[in-house]
C-alpha positions as CSV (number, residue, x, y, z in Angstrom):
1,M,0.0,0.0,0.0
2,N,1.4,3.4,-1.0
3,R,1.1,5.6,2.0
4,P,2.8,8.9,2.8
5,T,5.0,9.0,5.9
6,T,5.0,11.4,8.7
7,L,8.7,12.3,8.2
8,R,11.0,11.9,5.4
9,L,14.5,12.8,6.5
10,A,17.2,13.9,4.2
11,G,19.5,10.9,3.7
12,T,17.4,8.1,5.0
13,N,20.4,5.8,5.1
14,P,21.0,5.2,8.8
15,A,24.7,5.7,8.3
16,G,24.0,9.2,7.3
17,L,22.1,10.1,10.5
18,S,23.6,11.5,13.6
19,A,23.7,8.9,16.2
20,M,21.8,9.3,19.5
21,P,24.2,10.0,22.4
22,Q,24.8,6.7,24.2
23,E,24.9,6.4,27.9
24,P,28.5,7.5,28.8
25,W,30.5,4.4,29.8
26,T,32.4,6.4,32.4
27,A,29.1,7.3,34.2
28,R,28.3,3.6,34.4
29,L,31.8,2.8,35.6
30,A,31.5,5.5,38.3
31,A,28.2,4.0,39.4
32,L,29.7,0.6,39.6
33,L,32.8,1.8,41.5
34,S,30.5,3.7,43.9
35,L,28.5,0.5,44.5
36,V,31.7,-1.6,45.1
37,N,33.2,1.1,47.4
38,G,30.0,1.2,49.4
39,L,29.8,-2.5,49.8
40,L,33.4,-2.7,50.8
41,A,33.0,0.1,53.3
42,L,30.0,-1.8,54.8
43,G,31.5,-5.3,54.8
44,V,35.2,-4.9,55.6
45,P,34.8,-3.5,59.1
46,T,32.4,-6.3,59.8
47,V,34.5,-9.3,58.7
48,M,38.0,-7.9,59.6
49,R,39.5,-7.1,63.0
50,L,41.0,-3.7,62.2
51,P,44.0,-2.4,64.2
52,R,43.2,-0.2,67.2
53,R,46.4,1.9,67.2
54,P,46.1,5.2,65.3
55,S,48.0,6.0,62.2
56,L,50.3,9.0,62.0
57,L,47.3,11.1,60.9
58,G,45.3,9.7,63.8
59,D,47.9,10.9,66.3
60,A,47.2,14.5,65.3
61,L,43.4,14.2,65.7
62,P,41.6,15.4,68.9
63,F,39.0,13.6,70.9
64,G,40.1,10.1,69.8
65,L,38.6,10.7,66.4
66,H,40.7,7.9,64.9
67,Q,38.7,5.4,67.0
68,T,35.5,6.3,65.1
69,S,36.5,5.4,61.5
70,R,34.5,2.1,61.6
71,P,31.0,3.6,62.0
72,L,32.0,6.5,59.7
73,S,33.1,4.0,57.1
74,A,29.9,2.1,57.3
75,A,27.8,5.3,57.1
76,F,29.5,6.6,54.1
77,G,29.4,3.1,52.6
78,M,25.6,3.2,52.8
79,V,25.6,6.6,51.1
80,L,27.7,5.4,48.3
81,V,25.5,2.3,47.7
82,Y,22.5,4.6,47.6
83,L,24.2,7.1,45.2
84,A,25.3,4.3,42.8
85,Y,21.8,4.2,41.2
86,H,21.6,8.0,40.8
87,L,25.1,8.1,39.3
88,L,23.9,5.6,36.8
89,R,21.1,8.0,35.9
90,R,23.8,10.7,35.6
91,R,22.2,13.0,38.2
92,H,24.2,16.2,38.9
93,V,23.3,16.4,42.5
94,A,24.3,12.7,43.0
95,W,27.7,13.6,41.6
96,W,28.3,16.3,44.3
97,L,27.0,14.0,47.0
98,A,29.2,11.1,45.7
99,V,32.3,13.4,45.7
100,A,31.6,14.4,49.3
101,A,30.9,10.8,50.4
102,A,34.0,9.4,48.7
103,S,36.1,12.1,50.2
104,A,34.8,11.3,53.7
105,A,35.3,7.5,53.1
106,L,38.8,8.2,52.0
107,V,39.5,10.2,55.2
108,A,37.9,7.5,57.3
109,H,40.2,4.8,55.9
110,L,43.3,7.0,56.5
111,L,42.3,7.3,60.2
112,K,43.2,3.6,60.7
113,L,46.7,2.1,60.3
114,G,46.5,-1.0,58.1
115,T,43.5,0.0,56.0
116,A,45.4,2.2,53.6
117,P,44.8,-0.2,50.7
118,L,41.1,0.3,51.2
119,A,41.5,4.0,50.6
120,L,42.5,3.2,47.0
121,G,38.8,2.6,46.1
122,P,37.5,6.0,47.2
123,A,40.5,7.7,45.6
124,L,39.9,6.0,42.3
125,L,36.2,6.9,42.5
126,L,37.1,10.6,43.2
127,L,39.4,10.6,40.2
128,L,36.8,9.0,37.9
129,L,34.1,11.4,39.1
130,W,36.3,14.4,38.5
131,S,37.4,13.3,35.0
132,S,33.8,12.6,34.0
133,R,32.1,15.5,35.7
134,R,30.6,16.9,32.5
135,Q,28.6,13.8,31.9
136,F,26.5,14.2,35.0
137,T,24.0,16.6,33.5
138,V,20.7,15.2,34.6
139,R,19.0,17.9,36.7
140,S,17.0,17.3,39.8
141,E,13.8,19.1,40.7
142,P,14.9,22.7,41.6
143,W,12.4,22.9,44.5
144,S,13.6,19.5,45.8
145,V,17.2,20.7,46.0
146,A,16.1,23.8,47.8
147,Q,13.8,21.7,50.0
148,G,16.6,19.2,50.6
149,I,19.0,22.0,51.8
150,G,16.3,23.5,54.0
151,L,15.3,20.1,55.3
152,A,19.0,19.3,56.1
153,I,19.1,22.5,58.2
154,G,15.8,21.8,59.9
155,V,16.6,18.2,60.6
156,A,20.0,19.1,62.1
157,V,18.5,21.8,64.3
158,L,15.7,19.6,65.5
159,T,17.9,16.6,66.1
160,L,20.5,18.7,67.9
161,A,17.8,20.2,70.1
162,Y,16.4,16.8,70.9
163,G,19.8,15.5,71.9
164,V,20.9,18.5,73.9
165,L,17.6,18.6,75.8
166,G,17.6,14.9,76.3
167,F,21.1,14.8,77.8
168,E,20.4,17.8,80.0
169,Y,17.2,16.3,81.5
170,L,18.6,12.8,82.0
171,D,19.1,11.8,85.6
172,R,22.7,11.4,86.9
173,R,22.0,7.7,87.4
174,D,21.5,7.2,83.6
175,F,25.1,7.9,82.6
176,G,26.7,8.8,85.9
177,I,27.1,12.4,84.6
178,D,25.2,15.6,85.4
179,F,25.3,17.1,81.9
180,A,25.9,20.9,81.5
181,F,24.8,22.6,78.2
182,R,28.3,22.4,76.6
183,E,28.7,18.7,77.5
184,A,25.3,17.9,76.2
185,L,26.0,19.8,72.9
186,R,29.4,18.0,72.5
187,H,28.0,14.5,73.1
188,T,25.0,15.2,70.8
189,L,27.2,16.4,67.9
190,R,29.5,13.4,68.3
191,Q,26.5,11.0,68.2
192,M,25.0,12.7,65.2
193,L,28.3,12.7,63.3
194,L,28.8,9.0,64.1
195,L,31.9,9.8,66.0
196,G,30.6,8.0,69.0
197,N,30.8,8.7,72.7
198,P,33.3,6.1,74.2
199,D,33.2,7.9,77.6
200,L,29.4,7.4,77.9
201,H,28.2,4.1,79.5
202,A,24.5,3.7,79.7
203,G,23.5,2.8,83.2
204,T,19.8,2.3,82.6
205,R,17.5,1.0,79.9
206,Y,16.2,4.5,79.3
207,A,19.7,5.8,78.7
208,S,20.4,3.1,76.2
209,W,17.1,3.8,74.5
210,F,17.9,7.5,74.3
211,L,21.2,6.9,72.4
212,H,19.5,4.6,70.0
213,S,16.7,7.0,69.4
214,L,19.2,9.8,68.7
215,D,20.9,7.5,66.1
216,A,17.6,6.6,64.6
217,A,16.5,10.3,64.3
218,T,19.8,11.1,62.6
219,F,19.5,8.2,60.1
220,A,15.9,8.9,59.3
221,G,16.7,12.6,58.7
222,A,19.7,11.8,56.5
223,S,17.6,9.3,54.4
224,L,14.8,11.8,53.9
225,I,17.3,14.5,52.8
226,A,19.0,12.1,50.3
227,F,15.7,11.1,48.8
228,T,14.5,14.7,48.5
229,L,17.8,15.8,46.8
230,A,17.5,13.1,44.1
231,L,14.0,13.7,42.9
232,P,13.8,13.9,39.1
233,I,12.4,16.9,37.3
234,R,8.7,17.1,37.7
235,Y,6.7,17.4,34.5
236,R,5.0,20.7,34.3
237,H,2.5,20.8,31.4
238,R,2.3,24.4,30.1
239,T,1.4,24.9,26.5
240,L,0.6,28.3,25.1
241,P,-2.3,28.8,22.6
242,H,0.0,30.0,19.8
243,E,2.1,26.8,20.1
244,R,-1.0,24.6,19.4
245,A,-1.8,26.8,16.4
246,E,1.8,26.3,15.2
247,V,1.4,22.5,15.5
248,R,-1.8,22.6,13.5
249,A,-0.1,24.5,10.7
250,L,2.8,22.1,10.6
251,L,0.4,19.2,10.5
252,E,-1.5,20.7,7.6
253,E,1.8,20.8,5.7
254,H,3.7,17.7,6.9
255,G,1.2,15.5,8.7
256,G,0.7,12.0,7.3
257,T,-1.4,9.8,9.7
258,S,-4.9,9.6,11.2
259,L,-3.3,9.8,14.6
260,D,-1.8,13.2,14.1
261,V,-5.0,15.0,15.1
262,F,-4.5,13.9,18.7
263,K,-1.2,15.7,18.8
264,T,-3.2,18.9,19.2
265,W,-5.1,17.8,22.2
266,P,-4.6,19.5,25.6
267,D,-2.8,16.5,27.1
268,K,0.2,17.1,24.9
269,A,3.3,19.3,25.4
270,Y,5.5,20.3,22.6
271,L,9.2,20.5,21.8
272,F,10.1,22.6,18.8
273,D,13.4,22.7,17.1
274,R,15.2,26.1,17.0
275,S,13.7,27.0,13.6
276,R,10.2,26.0,14.9
277,R,9.7,24.1,11.7
278,G,9.8,20.7,13.5
279,V,7.9,19.6,16.5
280,I,7.3,16.6,18.8
281,A,4.1,16.2,20.7
282,Y,4.5,14.3,24.0
283,S,3.3,13.6,27.5
284,V,5.2,12.6,30.6
285,S,4.2,10.0,33.1
286,A,6.0,7.8,35.6
287,G,9.4,9.3,34.6
288,C,8.8,8.5,30.9
289,A,8.4,11.0,28.1
290,V,6.1,9.4,25.5
291,A,5.8,11.0,22.1
292,L,2.7,10.4,20.0
293,G,3.9,9.1,16.6
294,S,6.9,10.5,14.9
295,P,8.4,14.1,14.7
296,I,6.5,16.4,12.4
297,G,8.0,19.1,10.1
298,E,10.5,19.8,7.4
299,P,13.1,17.0,7.2
300,A,16.1,18.8,8.7
301,A,13.9,20.5,11.4
302,A,12.2,17.2,12.3
303,E,15.5,15.5,12.7
304,A,16.7,18.4,14.9
305,A,13.6,18.1,17.0
306,L,14.1,14.4,17.5
307,D,17.7,14.9,18.7
308,D,16.6,17.8,20.9
309,F,13.9,15.6,22.4
310,L,16.3,12.9,23.3
311,A,18.7,15.4,24.8
312,L,15.8,16.9,26.9
313,C,14.9,13.5,28.2
314,G,18.5,12.8,29.1
315,D,18.8,16.1,31.0
316,N,15.6,15.6,32.9
317,G,16.1,11.9,33.6
318,W,13.1,10.8,31.5
319,L,13.0,7.6,29.5
320,P,12.1,8.5,25.9
321,A,9.5,6.6,23.8
322,F,7.5,7.1,20.6
323,H,4.1,5.4,20.4
324,Q,2.6,4.1,17.1
325,V,5.4,4.9,14.7
326,T,5.1,3.8,11.0
327,P,7.4,1.2,9.6
328,S,9.1,3.7,7.3
329,M,10.4,5.6,10.3
330,L,12.2,2.6,12.0
331,P,15.6,3.3,10.4
332,V,15.5,6.8,11.8
333,F,15.1,5.7,15.4
334,R,17.3,2.6,15.2
335,A,20.1,4.8,13.9
336,R,19.9,6.6,17.2
337,G,20.3,3.4,19.2
338,L,16.6,3.0,20.0
339,E,14.7,-0.3,19.9
340,A,11.3,-1.0,18.2
341,L,8.5,-3.3,19.2
342,K,5.5,-4.0,17.1
343,V,2.3,-3.1,19.0
344,G,-0.4,-3.8,16.4
345,E,-1.6,-2.9,13.0
346,E,-3.7,0.0,11.7
347,A,-6.6,-0.8,9.4
348,S,-7.2,1.5,6.4
349,V,-10.2,0.8,4.1
350,D,-9.9,1.6,0.4
351,L,-13.2,3.4,0.0
352,G,-13.3,3.0,-3.8
353,R,-12.9,-0.8,-3.5
354,F,-15.3,-0.9,-0.6
355,A,-18.0,0.9,-2.5
356,S,-17.6,-1.1,-5.6
357,E,-16.9,-4.6,-4.2
358,T,-17.1,-5.1,-0.4
359,A,-20.4,-3.2,0.2
360,N,-22.0,-5.2,-2.6
361,T,-21.3,-8.6,-1.1
362,K,-24.2,-10.7,0.1
363,W,-23.7,-9.9,3.8
364,F,-23.5,-6.1,3.5
365,R,-26.5,-6.0,1.1
366,Y,-28.5,-7.9,3.6
367,L,-27.4,-5.7,6.5
368,R,-28.4,-2.5,4.7
369,R,-31.8,-3.9,3.5
370,R,-32.6,-5.2,7.0
371,F,-32.0,-1.8,8.7
372,E,-33.7,0.2,6.0
373,R,-36.7,-2.1,6.2
374,E,-36.9,-1.6,9.9
375,G,-36.9,2.1,9.5
376,Y,-33.3,3.0,10.5
377,A,-31.5,5.8,8.7
378,L,-28.1,7.4,9.0
379,E,-27.8,11.2,9.0
380,R,-24.7,13.4,8.8
381,V,-24.9,16.7,10.8
382,E,-22.4,19.4,10.2
383,P,-21.1,21.7,13.0
384,P,-22.0,23.6,15.0
385,L,-24.4,21.0,16.4
386,S,-27.6,22.2,18.1
387,P,-27.9,22.1,21.9
388,H,-30.7,19.5,21.6
389,L,-28.5,17.2,19.4
390,V,-25.6,17.5,21.8
391,E,-27.8,16.5,24.7
392,E,-29.0,13.5,22.7
393,L,-25.5,12.4,21.9
394,E,-24.4,13.0,25.5
395,A,-27.2,10.6,26.7
396,I,-25.9,8.0,24.3
397,S,-22.3,8.5,25.5
398,D,-23.3,8.3,29.2
399,A,-25.2,5.1,28.5
400,W,-22.3,3.6,26.6
401,L,-20.0,4.2,29.5
402,T,-22.2,2.0,31.7
403,I,-21.3,-1.0,29.5
404,P,-18.7,-3.2,31.3
405,G,-15.2,-2.5,30.0
406,R,-16.1,0.9,28.4
407,R,-14.4,4.0,29.7
408,E,-12.9,7.3,28.6
409,R,-9.3,7.0,27.3
410,G,-6.7,9.5,26.4
411,F,-3.4,10.2,24.6
412,T,-4.3,8.3,21.4
413,L,-8.0,9.0,21.6
414,G,-10.3,11.9,22.3
415,Q,-12.7,12.1,25.2
416,W,-16.3,13.3,25.4
417,G,-16.8,17.0,25.8
418,R,-19.8,19.1,24.9
419,E,-17.8,21.7,23.1
420,Y,-15.7,19.1,21.3
421,I,-18.6,17.2,19.9
422,R,-20.5,20.4,19.1
423,T,-17.7,21.5,16.7
424,S,-17.2,18.2,14.8
425,P,-19.3,16.5,12.1
426,V,-21.2,13.5,13.3
427,Y,-23.0,10.6,11.8
428,V,-26.1,9.6,13.8
429,V,-28.2,6.4,13.5
430,R,-31.9,7.0,14.1
431,G,-34.7,4.5,14.4
432,R,-38.2,4.6,13.0
433,D,-39.3,6.7,16.0
434,G,-36.6,9.2,15.3
435,V,-34.6,8.3,18.5
436,A,-30.8,8.4,18.1
437,T,-29.3,5.1,19.0
438,A,-25.6,5.4,17.9
439,F,-23.2,8.0,16.6
440,A,-19.6,8.6,15.5
441,N,-17.8,11.9,15.1
442,V,-15.5,12.6,12.2
443,V,-12.0,14.1,13.0
444,P,-9.4,15.3,10.5
445,S,-6.8,12.9,9.2
446,Y,-3.6,14.4,8.0
447,R,-3.2,11.7,5.4
448,E,-4.3,13.1,2.1
449,G,-7.7,11.8,1.0
450,E,-8.4,9.9,4.3
451,A,-11.2,10.2,6.8
452,T,-11.4,8.8,10.3
453,V,-13.5,8.9,13.4
454,D,-12.9,9.3,17.1
455,L,-15.8,8.6,19.4
456,M,-18.0,5.6,18.3
457,R,-20.8,5.1,20.8
458,H,-24.2,3.4,21.1
459,R,-26.9,2.7,23.6
460,P,-26.5,-0.6,25.4
461,D,-29.8,-2.0,24.0
462,V,-29.2,-1.3,20.3
463,V,-30.3,-3.8,17.7
464,N,-27.5,-6.2,16.8
465,G,-25.6,-4.9,13.8
466,T,-26.2,-1.2,14.5
467,M,-22.5,-0.3,14.4
468,D,-22.0,-2.3,11.2
469,F,-24.8,-0.4,9.6
470,L,-23.3,2.9,10.8
471,F,-19.9,2.2,9.4
472,T,-21.2,0.8,6.1
473,A,-23.4,3.7,5.4
474,M,-20.8,6.2,6.7
475,M,-18.0,4.9,4.5
476,L,-20.3,4.9,1.4
477,D,-21.2,8.6,2.2
478,L,-17.5,9.5,2.7
479,H,-16.7,7.9,-0.7
480,E,-19.4,10.0,-2.4
481,R,-17.8,13.1,-0.7
482,G,-14.5,12.3,-2.4
483,F,-12.5,10.6,0.3
484,R,-10.3,7.7,-0.8
485,W,-9.4,6.1,2.5
486,F,-11.0,5.4,5.8
487,S,-8.9,4.7,8.9
488,E,-10.4,2.2,11.3
489,G,-7.6,2.8,13.8
490,L,-5.3,0.4,15.6
491,A,-5.9,-3.3,16.2
492,P,-3.7,-3.9,19.3
493,F,-1.3,-6.8,19.1
494,A,-2.5,-7.7,15.6
495,G,0.4,-9.4,13.7
496,V,2.7,-9.1,16.7
497,G,5.3,-11.9,16.9
498,E,3.8,-13.9,14.0
499,S,6.7,-13.5,11.5
500,P,9.8,-15.7,11.6
501,D,12.1,-12.6,12.1
502,S,10.1,-11.3,15.1
503,S,12.2,-10.2,18.0
504,I,12.2,-12.0,21.4
505,E,10.2,-9.2,22.9
506,E,7.6,-9.4,20.1
507,R,7.3,-13.2,20.6
508,A,6.8,-12.6,24.4
509,V,4.1,-10.0,23.6
510,H,2.5,-12.5,21.3
511,E,2.4,-15.1,24.1
512,L,0.9,-12.5,26.4
513,F,-1.6,-11.6,23.8
514,E,-2.7,-15.2,23.4
515,R,-3.4,-15.4,27.2
516,L,-5.0,-12.0,27.6
517,N,-7.3,-12.5,24.5
518,R,-9.7,-14.5,26.7
519,L,-10.2,-11.4,28.9
520,F,-10.0,-8.5,26.4
521,S,-10.9,-10.2,23.0
522,Y,-8.2,-8.5,21.0
523,R,-8.8,-11.1,18.2
524,G,-12.4,-10.1,18.2
525,L,-11.5,-6.4,17.5
526,R,-9.2,-7.4,14.6
527,A,-11.9,-9.7,13.2
528,Y,-14.5,-6.9,13.4
529,K,-12.2,-4.5,11.5
530,E,-11.3,-7.3,9.0
531,K,-14.9,-7.6,7.8
532,F,-14.5,-4.3,6.0
533,E,-11.5,-5.7,4.1
534,P,-9.0,-3.1,5.0
535,E,-5.3,-2.9,4.3
536,W,-3.0,-3.4,7.3
537,E,0.1,-1.6,8.3
538,G,2.2,-2.2,11.4
539,R,2.6,0.3,14.2
540,F,5.6,0.3,16.5
541,L,6.6,1.4,20.0
542,I,10.1,3.0,20.1
543,Y,11.9,2.6,23.4
544,K,15.3,2.1,25.0
545,D,17.0,0.3,28.0
546,G,15.8,-3.2,27.0
547,P,13.1,-5.2,28.8
548,I,13.3,-2.9,31.9
549,G,12.8,0.2,29.8
550,L,9.9,-1.5,27.9
551,A,8.2,-2.4,31.2
552,R,8.5,1.2,32.4
553,I,7.2,2.6,29.1
554,S,4.3,0.1,29.2
555,F,3.3,1.3,32.7
556,A,3.6,5.0,31.6
557,L,1.4,4.3,28.5
558,T,-1.2,2.6,30.7
559,R,-1.4,5.7,32.9
560,L,-1.4,8.1,29.9
561,T,-4.3,6.3,28.2
562,A,-6.4,6.0,31.3
563,D,-9.2,8.4,31.9
564,R,-7.9,11.7,33.2
């Protein structure tokens, strides 16, 4: 089937395309080294009997600080293990925290004679972090960084106050000491900084509980601060009216699929290239930025928008994806290191062949004669629709939503709205009594000569075959109006994993489809569309990061398509 594509890039040879920036190997190495250092810092003090005599550096330290390297090492080991994941995600804040933690771990090892070899790990990590500092570009949520700093100050003040007041109000029998303010402050600081208080000996259960509670408060506060500092950029959907108008203009000039109309819906944000001649429509959910279809625009501008989008996702820590991409676009994405998974096939009816052949088959002739004999008729109403008709259609829509399994969906479909339906052409099926029983609204398809619909709804008690009659009569009318194609939309999982060269992921999806078909009747949907004898074309999900990335994207798509 000869179909225009959404994007034709100059030089479609993958070798001629700029490659998508790969995950820097030094960032992965730094994350691995951070994990190894953290595990060593946690494990070595536990399994080894470290020397008690101080090193030369320890001799110069006051308050017996050299005796505290074991808890310090364990503490900073936990921090390094936690930061390993965020270093893998190339977070800038994690880089700063890892530098601080590795430096502290290095000092902690130097405080003990005989553990100098263990200081090599933090030293190597510091060297690697410094040499690869420009690769840690993923931003954290600005408010979370400010909140983390404020939280750190607040937690420190509250924990310090708790410790000082606790020590001051303890009885002499608890520790054998009558604490003055300065002593209480000194012991609290040492306990919070994991330096320990070797001169304190709990004489009561309450005293022991108090020290443990001070440790717990410090640990809980530090964990909360670390979590807050590492929050990814929060998606803020803010689209200006003129941007949506620009997208419509680009679609009129460069659009090519029936799905393009939903790129103008309010749930989409836009990323334009610098020339504003290329754009990507996307939504963000669960840390994933999912674009609808392919980039739109002039070839060079669309390619620039694609690269800018991938860079934006990298800087914000989002996992990029493109949903329902046409086969002709696959080389473009694969050249940038992305993976493709077939998610179904779109059905397009050749209206000329349908009118001359399919509609004249025995079953379709019988269908039309039966409904016409029973007094049913199809009418097309042009916008703006009257308030009375909008109320009629709303009643049908509300009744349709009561059918089990029916609900509003988003992202790839429109949703009911009085203003939306009022401004679109509709086909309405009416019975002999003039009561409307079913309808479908026509939306623009940016494939030349193609028509498509969005909302297709009926009353729960309609006569069997009502929607068949609606589609048959509607397609015949559209053919008379000069349209050459009618898009029936996507048949999910159709044709997935059935060819010999299918990927492992597609074969896995096929097996899942076979099991879920009993619950969701995906085969029934394809069989229904098949009766109109359409031509089928595959649609693909573009993603990265292998099975884990695919699972994340699938979850994000589930949330995006759910009713908002």
